[in-house]
matplotlib code that plots the C-alpha trace (Angstrom):
import matplotlib.pyplot as plt

x = [-15.7, -13.7, -13.9, -12.9, -9.0, -9.4, -12.7, -13.1, -16.3, -17.8, -14.5, -14.5, -11.2, -11.4, -8.9, -9.8, -13.2, -12.8, -14.2, -12.1, -13.7, -17.1, -18.4, -16.4, -16.7, -15.3, -14.1, -11.4, -11.2, -8.1, -7.5, -9.4, -7.8, -10.0, -10.0, -10.6, -11.3, -12.6, -12.1, -8.8, -9.8, -12.5, -10.3, -8.9, -5.3, -7.0, -8.3, -5.1, -2.9, -5.9, -5.7, -1.8, -1.2, -0.1, -3.2, -5.3, -8.8, -11.5, -13.8, -14.5, -12.9, -10.0, -9.7, -6.7, -8.0, -10.2, -7.8, -8.4, -5.7, -7.7, -4.8, -1.8, 1.4, 2.4, 5.4, 2.4, 0.5, 3.1, 3.4, -0.4, 1.2, -0.3, 1.8, 1.8, 3.8, 3.7, 2.5, 6.2, 8.4, 10.2, 13.2, 17.0, 17.7, 21.9, 21.9, 21.7, 19.0, 20.2, 20.7, 17.3, 15.8, 18.1, 17.3, 13.4, 14.1, 15.6, 12.6, 13.7, 17.1, 19.1, 19.6, 20.3, 23.9, 25.8, 25.3, 25.9, 29.3, 30.6, 29.1, 27.6, 26.2, 22.6, 23.4, 25.5, 22.7, 20.2, 22.1, 22.6, 18.8, 18.2, 20.6, 19.0, 15.4, 16.6, 18.3, 14.6, 12.6, 15.2, 14.6, 11.0, 11.1, 13.4, 15.8, 18.8, 21.0, 20.7, 21.7, 24.3, 23.0, 22.1, 18.3, 18.0, 19.4, 17.2, 14.6, 11.3, 9.4, 12.2, 12.3, 8.1, 9.0, 11.9, 9.0, 6.8, 9.6, 10.5, 6.9, 6.5, 9.8, 8.3, 5.9, 2.6, -1.0, -2.4, -0.3, -1.3, -0.9, -1.0, -1.3, 1.1, 0.8, 1.8, 4.3, 4.5, 4.5, 1.7, 3.7, 4.5, 1.3, 0.5, 3.3, 2.0, -1.6, 0.4, 2.4, -0.1, -2.2, 0.5, 1.5, -2.2, -2.5, 1.1, 1.5, -1.9, -1.5, -4.7, -4.4, -6.0, -5.0, -5.7, -5.5, -6.4, -5.9, -9.1, -8.0, -5.8, -8.4, -11.1, -8.7, -7.2, -9.7, -12.8, -14.9, -14.3, -15.1, -15.6, -15.5, -16.4, -15.9, -14.8, -18.1, -18.7, -21.0, -21.0, -19.1, -19.4, -18.0, -16.0, -19.3, -21.3, -19.4, -18.8, -22.2, -23.6, -24.9, -23.5, -19.9, -20.7, -21.9, -19.1, -16.3, -18.5, -20.4, -24.1, -25.8]
y = [9.7, 8.1, 4.0, 1.6, 0.9, -2.0, -3.8, -6.6, -8.5, -11.6, -12.1, -15.1, -16.9, -19.9, -21.4, -24.7, -24.4, -20.6, -18.1, -15.0, -13.1, -13.3, -11.9, -8.4, -6.1, -2.5, -0.6, 2.2, 4.9, 5.7, 9.1, 7.8, 7.3, 4.2, 3.1, -0.1, -0.3, -2.3, -3.7, -6.0, -9.5, -8.0, -9.5, -6.3, -7.7, -10.9, -8.5, -6.8, -10.0, -11.7, -8.1, -7.9, -11.8, -13.2, -15.5, -17.0, -16.2, -19.2, -17.5, -14.2, -11.6, -9.3, -6.8, -4.3, -2.0, -4.2, -7.5, -10.3, -10.5, -13.2, -15.5, -14.0, -14.1, -10.8, -10.1, -10.9, -8.4, -5.6, -6.0, -4.9, -1.6, -3.0, -2.3, -2.3, -1.4, -4.0, -3.2, -4.2, -2.3, -4.7, -2.9, -4.7, -3.1, -4.1, -1.9, 1.6, 4.0, 4.4, 0.7, -0.3, 2.2, 0.7, -2.8, -1.9, -0.9, -4.5, -5.2, -1.6, -1.8, -3.8, -7.1, -9.7, -11.0, -10.1, -6.3, -6.5, -8.2, -6.2, -3.0, -1.8, 1.7, 0.7, -0.9, 1.7, 4.3, 2.5, 2.3, 6.0, 6.6, 4.3, 6.5, 9.6, 8.3, 7.1, 10.7, 12.0, 10.0, 10.7, 14.7, 14.0, 12.2, 14.3, 11.3, 12.4, 13.3, 9.6, 8.1, 6.1, 5.3, 1.2, 1.9, -0.7, 2.4, 4.8, 6.3, 4.6, 7.4, 7.6, 4.0, 4.3, 6.9, 4.7, 1.9, 3.8, 5.7, 2.3, 1.5, 4.8, 4.4, 1.2, 3.5, 2.3, 2.9, 1.6, 1.9, 0.0, 1.1, -1.5, 0.5, 3.4, 5.5, 2.9, 3.5, 7.1, 10.5, 13.0, 15.1, 12.2, 11.5, 14.4, 14.3, 11.3, 12.7, 15.6, 13.1, 10.6, 13.6, 14.6, 11.3, 11.3, 14.7, 15.0, 11.4, 10.3, 7.2, 5.7, 4.9, 2.0, 1.5, -0.1, 2.0, 2.4, 6.1, 7.5, 10.9, 10.0, 7.9, 10.9, 13.8, 11.6, 9.0, 9.6, 6.6, 4.0, 0.5, -0.6, -4.6, -6.6, -10.4, -10.9, -9.3, -5.7, -3.4, -0.2, 1.7, 5.6, 8.8, 9.2, 12.1, 8.8, 6.3, 8.5, 8.9, 5.1, 3.4, 0.2, 1.5, 3.0, 0.0, -2.4, 0.1, 0.5, -2.2, -2.0, -2.2]
z = [-9.4, -12.3, -13.3, -11.2, -10.9, -8.6, -8.4, -5.4, -5.5, -3.2, -1.8, 0.4, 2.3, 4.4, 6.8, 7.1, 9.2, 10.2, 7.4, 7.8, 4.9, 4.1, 0.5, 0.9, -2.2, -2.7, -5.4, -5.7, -8.1, -9.9, -7.7, -4.5, -1.1, -0.1, 3.6, 5.2, 9.4, 11.9, 15.3, 15.6, 13.9, 11.4, 8.4, 6.9, 6.9, 5.3, 2.6, 1.9, 1.6, -1.0, -3.2, -3.0, -3.9, -0.4, -0.2, -3.0, -1.8, -1.6, -3.8, -5.3, -8.3, -8.2, -11.1, -11.8, -14.5, -15.9, -15.6, -13.5, -10.8, -8.7, -7.2, -8.8, -6.9, -5.4, -7.9, -10.9, -9.0, -9.2, -12.5, -12.8, -10.8, -7.3, -4.4, -0.9, 2.5, 5.6, 9.3, 10.4, 8.1, 5.5, 4.5, 3.5, 6.5, 6.3, 2.6, 2.5, 2.0, -1.3, -2.4, -0.9, -3.9, -6.2, -5.7, -6.0, -9.6, -10.6, -13.1, -14.9, -15.0, -17.7, -16.2, -19.4, -18.0, -21.5, -21.1, -17.6, -17.8, -20.5, -19.3, -22.1, -22.6, -22.6, -19.1, -17.7, -18.5, -17.2, -14.0, -13.9, -14.5, -11.5, -9.2, -10.6, -9.7, -6.3, -5.6, -7.0, -4.5, -1.4, -2.1, -2.3, 1.2, 2.8, 2.9, 1.1, 3.7, 4.8, 1.6, 2.8, 6.1, 6.6, 6.2, 9.4, 11.4, 10.7, 12.7, 12.9, 11.1, 8.4, 7.8, 7.1, 4.4, 2.8, 2.6, 1.0, -1.6, -2.5, -3.7, -5.6, -7.0, -9.0, -10.6, -9.5, -9.9, -6.7, -3.1, -0.6, 2.9, 5.6, 9.1, 7.7, 11.1, 13.4, 15.9, 14.6, 16.8, 16.6, 14.3, 11.9, 11.9, 10.4, 7.9, 6.6, 5.8, 3.6, 2.2, 1.4, -0.3, -2.3, -3.7, -4.9, -6.1, -7.8, -9.2, -9.3, -7.5, -5.8, -2.1, -0.4, 3.4, 6.6, 9.5, 13.0, 13.5, 13.3, 12.8, 9.8, 8.3, 8.7, 7.2, 4.2, 3.0, 0.1, 1.1, 3.9, 3.9, 7.8, 8.8, 11.6, 12.2, 8.2, 7.2, 5.4, 7.8, 5.3, 2.9, 2.7, 3.2, 6.7, 7.6, 6.5, 8.3, 11.5, 12.5, 11.3, 14.2, 13.3, 12.8, 16.4, 17.9, 16.2, 17.9, 21.0, 21.5, 23.0, 26.0]

ax = plt.figure().add_subplot(projection="3d")
ax.plot(x, y, z, "-o")
ax.set_aspect("equal")
plt.show()
C-alpha cells in the first residue's frame, strides 16, 4: 500500500446537541478503492460532506497528500484534486451532454475578459482543447451518440456515467462516489464495477465510496470502513469485514 493520499483523523460533527460523527479516522491510499458502509443513519454521508467541504467539521483533521484541507469550502477542496458525485444526480439538465463536460472545465480554460472578447489564439486553442477532452470522455463512457442531447433526457444509468465523466475531466486524484449504484439495474451495476476498476487502473485515481449494494462493495473495494450510530466499528479487507461479528450484529441485530 502506498503512502496515504487522504488522511482523516478524529473527525467529529455536531448538529446542536446531536453528535452525528464521533471520532472517525481512516486513510485512503493513492491507488486504493476505499468504501464506507453502515446502516441508514450511521453517519456515512456526514463524513462525506465533511471531507468534500460541504460541512466544516466540529473536530478533527483532514489532509490531502499531506496538506490540511479541514474546513475548506468544496471548490477549494476540488483544487486539491478531490471531487465527488452525489446520491441524487446533479447535472445541468437543460444543457447538452457535451456542454456539461465543457462547463466542468471552466477553471482550466482561458477565462480572462480581454482574451475572451477578442478571441485571442490562446483562447480559441483552449476552447478547442476543452472540446477534444470532452469528446474523449464521451467516447470512454460510451456517450458520444448523446453529445447533443439535453442531459436531463438521458436514461438514468447514462446520467450516472456523465456525472462521473464530469468529475474525471477535471483530472482528480481522489474521486468520491456517493451511492453510485443507486437506481441502477443489475447489468448497470456490473458495468459500474468495471468502470471504477478501469478508472483506477488507467488514470491512477483513488476512489472513496459510500454504497449500500454489498455485492459491488465487496467486489471492488480494497478496504472497508464500517460505521454505526456515527462511530467506526471496524476497518479491514472485504474478507475480514464480511466475517466480523460486530458488522454482522450491526446489520442483522442480535437476539
